[in-house]
C-alpha positions as CSV (number, residue, x, y, z in Angstrom):
1,M,99.5,247.0,228.3
2,V,98.3,245.5,231.5
3,P,99.7,242.3,232.5
4,K,97.6,239.2,231.7
5,G,96.2,237.4,234.9
6,K,97.4,234.0,235.6
7,N,95.0,230.9,234.8
8,Q,94.8,229.3,238.3
9,N,92.9,226.2,237.1
10,Q,94.3,222.9,238.4
11,G,96.3,221.0,235.8
12,S,95.3,217.4,237.1
13,L,92.3,216.1,238.7
14,F,94.5,214.2,241.3
15,F,97.3,216.5,242.3
16,S,98.5,220.1,241.8
17,F,101.8,221.5,240.8
18,S,102.5,222.4,244.4
19,D,101.9,218.8,245.7
20,T,104.5,217.6,243.5
21,L,107.1,219.8,245.1
22,N,109.1,219.5,248.5
23,Q,107.2,221.8,250.7
24,K,110.4,222.4,252.9
25,H,112.5,223.6,249.9
26,P,113.5,227.3,250.7
27,L,112.0,228.7,247.4
28,Y,108.6,226.9,248.2
29,I,108.6,228.6,251.7
30,L,109.7,231.9,250.5
31,A,107.0,232.1,247.9
32,S,104.3,232.0,250.7
33,K,106.1,234.6,252.6
34,I,106.2,237.4,250.0
35,R,103.1,239.6,249.7
36,W,103.0,239.6,246.0
37,E,100.0,241.8,245.8
38,V,102.0,244.8,247.1
39,F,104.0,244.6,243.8
40,E,100.7,244.2,241.8
41,K,99.2,247.4,243.4
42,A,102.4,249.4,243.0
43,F,103.4,248.4,239.4
44,A,99.9,247.9,237.8
45,P,99.6,251.8,237.0
46,L,102.8,251.7,235.1
47,Y,101.1,249.8,232.3
48,S,98.7,251.1,229.7
49,A,95.1,249.6,229.7
50,D,94.6,249.4,226.2
51,T,97.9,249.8,224.1
52,G,100.5,247.6,223.2
53,R,100.8,243.7,223.6
54,P,99.9,242.2,227.1
55,A,102.8,242.5,229.5
56,K,104.3,239.5,231.4
57,P,102.7,239.1,234.7
58,I,104.1,241.3,237.4
59,R,104.8,238.3,239.9
60,L,106.7,236.7,237.1
61,M,109.0,239.7,236.6
62,V,109.4,240.5,240.2
63,G,110.1,236.8,240.9
64,L,112.8,236.6,238.3
65,L,114.5,239.8,239.6
66,L,114.4,238.2,243.2
67,L,115.8,234.8,241.9
68,K,118.5,236.7,240.1
69,H,119.7,238.2,243.3
70,I,119.2,235.2,245.6
71,R,121.1,233.1,243.2
72,N,123.7,235.6,242.0
73,L,122.7,234.9,238.3
74,S,122.8,237.1,235.2
75,D,119.5,237.9,233.5
76,E,120.2,235.4,230.8
77,M,120.9,232.6,233.3
78,V,118.0,233.3,235.6
79,V,115.7,233.0,232.5
80,E,117.4,229.7,231.4
81,E,117.3,228.4,235.0
82,W,113.8,229.1,235.2
83,S,112.9,226.8,232.2
84,E,114.5,223.9,234.0
85,N,113.7,224.5,237.5
86,S,110.3,223.7,238.8
87,Y,110.8,225.6,242.1
88,F,111.8,228.8,240.2
89,Q,108.5,228.3,238.3
90,Y,106.3,227.6,241.4
91,F,108.1,230.9,243.0
92,T,107.0,233.1,240.1
93,G,103.4,232.0,240.2
94,E,103.2,229.2,237.8
95,S,100.5,226.6,238.5
96,S,102.0,223.9,236.3
97,F,105.5,223.0,234.9
98,V,106.1,225.1,231.7
99,S,108.8,224.1,229.1
100,G,110.4,227.0,227.3
101,F,111.5,230.3,228.6
102,P,109.2,232.7,230.5
103,C,110.7,236.0,228.6
104,E,113.7,237.4,226.8
105,A,116.3,238.3,229.0
106,S,116.2,241.9,227.8
107,E,112.7,242.0,229.1
108,L,114.1,242.1,232.6
109,V,116.1,245.3,231.7
110,H,112.9,246.9,230.3
111,F,111.0,246.0,233.7
112,R,113.7,247.3,235.7
113,K,113.6,250.7,233.9
114,R,109.8,250.7,234.1
115,I,109.6,250.3,238.0
116,G,112.6,252.8,238.5
117,E,114.5,253.2,241.6
118,S,111.1,253.4,243.5
119,G,110.2,250.0,242.5
120,A,113.6,248.5,243.3
121,A,113.1,250.0,246.8
122,L,109.9,248.5,247.1
123,I,111.3,245.0,246.3
124,L,114.1,245.7,248.7
125,K,111.7,246.8,251.5
126,E,109.9,243.6,250.9
127,S,112.8,241.4,251.1
128,I,113.8,243.1,254.2
129,R,110.4,242.4,255.8
130,I,110.5,238.8,255.1
131,N,113.8,238.4,256.9
132,G,112.2,239.1,260.2
133,K,114.3,239.4,263.0
134,D,117.5,239.0,260.8
135,A,116.4,242.5,259.1
136,E,116.6,244.2,262.5
137,D,120.3,242.9,263.1
138,P,122.6,245.8,263.7
139,N,125.5,244.0,262.1
140,V,125.3,243.8,258.4
141,N,127.6,241.3,256.6
142,I,128.5,242.3,252.9
143,D,130.7,240.4,250.5
144,T,133.0,242.9,249.0
145,T,135.0,240.4,246.9
146,V,135.6,241.4,243.3
147,Q,135.2,238.6,240.8
148,E,137.8,238.9,238.1
149,K,136.9,239.4,234.4
150,N,138.1,237.1,231.9
151,I,140.4,239.8,230.4
152,T,143.8,239.1,229.1
153,F,146.1,242.1,229.1
154,P,149.0,242.4,226.4
155,T,151.6,242.1,228.9
156,D,150.2,238.8,230.2
157,A,149.5,237.3,226.8
158,K,152.8,238.0,225.3
159,L,155.1,237.4,228.2
160,N,156.1,233.8,227.3
161,T,156.5,234.4,223.4
162,F,158.6,237.4,224.1
163,S,161.0,235.6,226.3
164,L,161.3,233.0,223.6
165,V,162.2,235.5,221.0
166,L,164.9,236.9,223.2
167,E,166.5,233.6,223.7
168,N,166.8,232.8,220.0
């Protein structure tokens, strides 16, 4: 079903959510540079208008995917961090702090499948656009290090016990 619209009502008579945040924070600045309507226009046709439960807002889902890659987090970690971080919430379009999780981590997988390669390319295109002059740099720096998995191989695990058996 089509994503629900966000309630943009101000939560307080005296100040807004954005007034409580540091306007020089990188995520605060980045949130205003991204053309969120591009994603709304491109991804809205992927939803049914009248069947199923209402989907999560497109800005929330795209924002979570961007935060996942910006901070190098897993799906589970970006959802958990969102529930604790007011800048994450502001970045994804919230107008007040929300306690709780924005969605299940598995919903990010479903969203990625829904938008497909063309949707991922659109997100990449927008991220390149907001980098301005840096996007036109002919030199690209890519981190090619590989993070080791927490795997114990049989030869590693039994090395010390095997030598003790031979000594006895």
